[in-house]
C-alpha positions in Angstrom: 105.7 29.0 47.9 103.7 31.1 45.5 105.3 29.4 42.5 104.8 26.0 44.0 101.0 26.7 44.2 101.0 28.0 40.6 102.8 24.9 39.4 100.4 22.7 41.3 97.3 24.5 39.8 98.8 24.3 36.3 99.5 20.5 36.8 95.9 20.0 37.9 94.5 21.9 34.9 96.7 20.0 32.5 95.6 16.7 34.0 91.9 17.7 33.6 92.5 18.7 30.0 94.1 15.3 29.2 91.3 13.5 31.1 88.5 15.3 29.2 90.3 14.8 25.9 90.7 11.0 26.5 87.0 10.8 27.5 85.9 12.6 24.3 87.9 10.2 22.2 86.4 7.2 23.9 82.9 8.5 23.4 83.7 9.3 19.7 85.0 5.8 19.2 81.9 4.3 20.9 79.6 6.3 18.8 81.4 5.4 15.6 80.8 1.7 16.2 77.1 2.1 16.4 75.4 0.2 13.5 73.3 2.4 11.3 70.1 1.5 9.5 70.4 0.9 5.7 68.7 3.6 3.6 66.9 1.5 1.1 66.5 4.4 -1.3 70.2 4.4 -2.0 71.1 0.7 -1.5 73.9 -0.6 0.6 76.9 1.5 1.6 79.7 1.0 -1.0 83.2 0.0 0.2 85.9 0.3 -2.3 89.4 -1.2 -1.8 92.6 -0.2 -3.5 93.7 -2.9 -5.9 97.3 -2.9 -4.6 96.2 -4.0 -1.1 97.4 -7.4 0.1 94.9 -9.8 1.6 96.1 -8.8 5.1 95.9 -5.1 4.3 92.4 -5.5 2.9 91.3 -7.1 6.2 92.9 -4.2 8.0 90.9 -1.7 5.9 87.7 -3.6 6.6 88.4 -3.2 10.3 89.2 0.5 9.9 86.0 1.1 8.0 84.0 -0.8 10.5 82.9 -3.5 8.1 81.8 -6.2 10.5 79.3 -7.8 8.2 80.1 -7.9 4.5 76.5 -8.8 3.6 75.5 -5.3 4.7 77.9 -3.4 2.3 78.7 -3.7 -1.4 82.4 -4.3 -1.9 84.3 -3.3 -5.0 87.9 -2.7 -6.1 89.4 0.5 -7.6 92.2 0.1 -10.1 94.6 2.2 -12.2 92.1 1.9 -15.0 89.6 3.7 -12.8 92.2 6.4 -12.2 92.4 6.9 -15.9 88.7 6.9 -16.3 87.8 9.4 -13.7 90.8 11.8 -13.6 92.9 10.9 -16.6 95.6 9.5 -14.4 98.2 6.8 -14.9 96.4 3.5 -15.6 99.5 1.6 -14.2 99.3 3.3 -10.8 99.2 1.3 -7.6 96.0 2.0 -5.6 96.1 1.8 -1.8 93.6 4.4 -0.6 90.2 2.9 0.2 86.8 4.4 1.1 83.3 3.8 2.2 80.5 6.0 1.0 77.0 6.0 2.5 74.5 8.2 0.7 72.1 10.3 2.7 68.9 12.2 2.1 69.0 15.7 0.6 69.9 18.3 3.1 71.9 16.1 5.4 75.2 17.4 4.0 78.6 16.0 3.2 80.6 14.5 6.0 84.2 13.4 5.6 85.9 11.1 8.1 89.6 10.4 7.6 89.9 7.1 9.6 93.7 7.1 9.2 94.7 10.8 9.1 98.3 9.8 10.0 98.5 7.9 6.6 96.8 10.6 4.5 99.7 13.1 4.3 98.5 16.0 2.1 94.7 16.1 1.9 92.5 17.4 4.7 88.8 16.7 5.2 88.0 20.1 3.9 90.0 19.6 0.7 88.2 16.3 0.1 84.8 18.0 0.7 85.6 20.9 -1.7 86.7 18.6 -4.4 83.7 16.3 -4.0 81.2 19.2 -4.1 82.8 20.3 -7.3 82.5 16.7 -8.7 78.8 16.7 -7.8 78.8 14.6 -4.7 76.8 15.9 -1.7 74.6 14.5 1.1 76.8 11.5 2.0 79.1 10.2 4.7 82.5 9.4 3.2 85.1 7.4 5.2 88.7 7.3 3.9 91.4 4.9 5.0 94.8 3.7 3.9 97.0 1.1 5.7 100.1 2.8 4.3 101.2 6.4 3.9 99.8 8.0 0.8 99.2 11.6 -0.3 95.5 11.0 -0.4 94.8 12.1 -4.0 93.8 8.7 -5.4 91.2 8.2 -2.7 89.0 10.5 -4.8 88.9 7.9 -7.5 87.6 5.3 -5.1 84.9 7.7 -3.9 83.9 8.4 -7.4 83.6 4.7 -8.3 81.7 4.0 -5.1 79.3 6.8 -5.9 78.8 5.5 -9.4 78.1 2.0 -8.1 75.3 3.3 -5.9 71.6 3.2 -6.8 70.7 5.8 -9.5 74.0 7.7 -9.1 76.0 9.0 -12.0 78.9 11.4 -12.2 80.0 13.8 -14.9 83.5 12.8 -15.8 84.4 16.3 -16.9 83.5 17.5 -13.4 85.6 14.7 -11.7 88.6 15.8 -13.7 88.2 19.4 -12.7 87.7 18.3 -9.1 90.9 16.4 -9.2 92.7 19.5 -10.6 91.2 21.5 -7.7 92.6 19.0 -5.2 96.0 19.0 -6.9 96.1 22.8 -6.9 95.0 22.9 -3.2 97.7 20.6 -2.0 100.3 22.4 -4.1 99.3 25.8 -2.7 99.3 24.5 0.8 103.1 23.8 0.4 103.8 27.5 -0.4 105.5 29.7 2.1 102.9 31.6 4.2 100.1 29.2 3.4 98.7 26.1 5.0 96.0 23.5 4.3 93.3 25.4 6.3 94.0 28.7 4.7 93.9 27.2 1.2 90.6 25.4 2.0 89.2 28.6 3.3 90.2 30.5 0.1 88.6 27.9 -2.2 85.4 27.7 -0.1 85.0 31.5 0.0 85.5 31.8 -3.7 82.8 29.2 -4.4 80.4 30.9 -2.0 80.9 34.3 -3.7 80.5 32.6 -7.2 77.2 31.2 -5.9 76.2 34.7 -4.7 77.2 36.6 -7.8 76.9 34.1 -10.6 79.7 35.7 -12.7 79.2 35.7 -16.5 82.7 36.6 -17.6 86.3 35.7 -16.9 86.9 39.2 -15.6 84.2 38.9 -13.0 85.7 35.6 -11.8 89.1 37.2 -11.6 87.6 40.1 -9.5 86.1 37.6 -7.1 89.4 35.8 -6.7 91.3 39.0 -6.1 88.7 40.2 -3.6 89.0 37.0 -1.6 92.8 37.0 -1.7 92.7 40.5 -0.3 90.1 39.8 2.4 91.9 36.6 3.6 95.3 38.4 3.3 96.7 35.7 1.0 99.6 36.6 -1.3 100.0 34.4 -4.5 102.5 34.7 -7.3 101.1 35.8 -10.6 101.5 32.2 -11.8 99.6 30.7 -8.9 96.8 33.3 -9.3 96.5 32.4 -12.9 96.2 28.7 -12.1 93.4 29.5 -9.6 91.7 31.6 -12.3 92.0 28.9 -14.9 90.5 26.4 -12.5 87.4 28.5 -11.7 87.0 29.3 -15.4 86.8 25.6 -16.1 84.1 25.3 -13.4 82.2 28.2 -15.0 82.5 26.6 -18.4 81.0 23.4 -17.0 78.1 25.4 -15.5 78.9 24.1 -12.0 76.2 25.8 -9.9 77.5 26.2 -6.3 74.3 27.8 -5.3 72.9 24.2 -5.0 75.5 23.5 -2.2 75.6 26.9 -0.6 74.5 25.6 2.8 77.2 22.9 2.6 79.8 25.5 1.8 78.6 27.6 4.8 79.1 24.5 7.0 82.5 23.9 5.5 83.5 27.5 6.3 82.5 27.1 9.9 84.5 23.8 10.1 87.6 25.5 8.7 87.3 28.5 10.9 86.9 26.3 13.9 90.1 24.4 13.0 92.0 27.7 12.6 90.7 29.0 15.9 91.6 25.8 17.7 95.1 26.0 16.2 95.5 29.6 17.4 94.1 28.6 20.8 96.6 25.8 21.1 99.4 28.3 20.3 98.2 30.7 22.9 98.0 28.0 25.5 101.5 26.9 24.7 102.7 30.5 24.8 101.2 30.8 28.3 103.0 27.7 29.4 106.3 29.0 28.0 105.7 32.4 29.8 104.9 30.6 33.1 108.1 28.6 33.1 110.1 31.6 31.9 108.8 33.6 34.9 109.5 30.6 37.2 113.1 30.4 36.0 113.6 34.1 36.4 112.3 33.9 40.0 114.6 31.1 40.9 117.5 33.1 39.4 116.6 36.0 41.6 116.7 33.9 44.7 120.4 33.1 44.1 121.5 36.4 42.8 
């Protein structure tokens, strides 16, 4: 009888969790469909479509990005030539990833929304945010969508082009190339044993925050920051991967990328990453409790018949 009550209580709690989760999703979707006022300082939001999209896929992306009135956005197309322009990629590439960028007032921060996370297989919100801050993009809402499964790397190009098409916006192409290298390294490191996307994003963010704090003047000082963060976050990299990380941040230093300008956004990014990690750990603890409960229940049933 005791186990029956425990099982009943567990079922009720699980039902409540599912109910709250479903309600939250409904509220999120409802809020996402609210029409926003156009900020006339920055012009219309820019929607950029991958050139390889079919007509039907383009309509699907419009719906995903909540484009209900095309007169209230500026629509452009991103091509393989843009890939070559912004990140020195293959000009013959097929482009599917699409994005909408809405610039915001200074201090509002950078917000990334992956509308189709199931179709962006390698790049997380935090990876996009880190790369975009490196490229010089801040204080904007960026929505990313793809109707087919893609790694997510080429979406950066669409975001860059959208940003350039905005009112008074320009990007340094050297910075966009370095930002793309950062994203490539981040996704490569996330595939290494003992690492994951959140841990890599946390490492990159913490290094940038420390660079903003110390303003290193030499390669040796940059290396010391990297080593300290690797130790603090308990991350082990091969000498080759550590060198790639050092080379990346040396390029940023050579370009005089000042992360002090986006320190508050890096702080927010750290909080988001840590929350994701805590939620993942919490989920594991919950599942472990469930497993322990059923293990105890099975053992009790066995004892009845022994």
